[in-house]
N, C-alpha and C positions, 0 to 999 in steps of 0.2 A: 504493499499500500503506500509506504513510504516513498519507495522509488517512482511510482506512478506520479505521486504528488510532486516530486522533486523535478520531473521530467515531463510535466504537463503540455508544455508548449512544443515539445519536440516529438510527440506521439511516439514514444518508446514502443517496441514491439514485444510481443510475449516471448519470443526468443531471447531477446536481450535481457529481460527480466529473469527468466529461467537461468540464463548464465550467472547473473549476479547473484542470485540467491542460492545457487547450486542444486536446483531441482530440475528434472525434466519436465518439459512442457505440460505433458498430461497430468502430472501430480501436481503441478503449479495451479492449472486451471481447476482441478477438481478441488484442491484444498481452498483456493481463493473463494470459490463460490460457496463453499461449505461454511466459510469464516464470515464472509461479507455480504453474503445473500445474492450477489449478482456475479455474472461473469466478468472476467477482466475487462472485456471490450465494452460492455454495457456500463460498467463503473467508470471507465474512462470517459465515455459520452457523457454521462451524468455529471461528472466532475467538471468536465470542460463547460458544460452548459450552466451549471451553477456559477462558476467563475465568470463566465461571460455575462451572465444576467446581472451580477453585481457590476460590471462595467457599464452594461446598458442603463442600469438604473441610477448609477452614481457618477457617471463620467460624461463627458461631452465627445468622446471620440466617436468618429462616425461608425455605424453598425458594420459597413463593409471592412472596416480596419479590425474590428473586434473579430469577425469572422475569420480573417486571414490570420490574426494572432493565435488562434486556436485550431488552425490547420483546416479550416473550411473555405476552400476557394470558390465553392459554389453558394452564393449568398442565399438562393431560394431552398438548398437543401438545408442550410443552417436555419433559416426561418421556419421551415416545416418541422424539423426536430425541436426547436425552441418552442412552438406552438403546441406540439405534442406533449412536451414535458411540463409546461407552465400554462397552458390555455390560452395564451394570447401570443401575438407575434412580437418580435422585438421592438418594432416601432410603436405598436399599441402599449407595450409596457412602459417605454420611454416617455410616452406622451401622457401617461397616467399622473 
């Protein structure tokens, strides 16, 4: 979990994480889900979106720049994920 948090904007792979913690990928995925309740990939998406939301709500950086900071080159894809997680689009959230 700490490795994911430390590398949030670099999109570290499961393979890289498994090397750093000394587990094979299968064991890492299985145990991570058992402990944190989400697969690694879903946990990473959730974390990125929560951090991006803080920037949307508390900053003045353009939403497109926030997308890029968290590895989303497609703003529409980012907006769809954001709406799925938070029930509003990034723009609607900022305007509230």
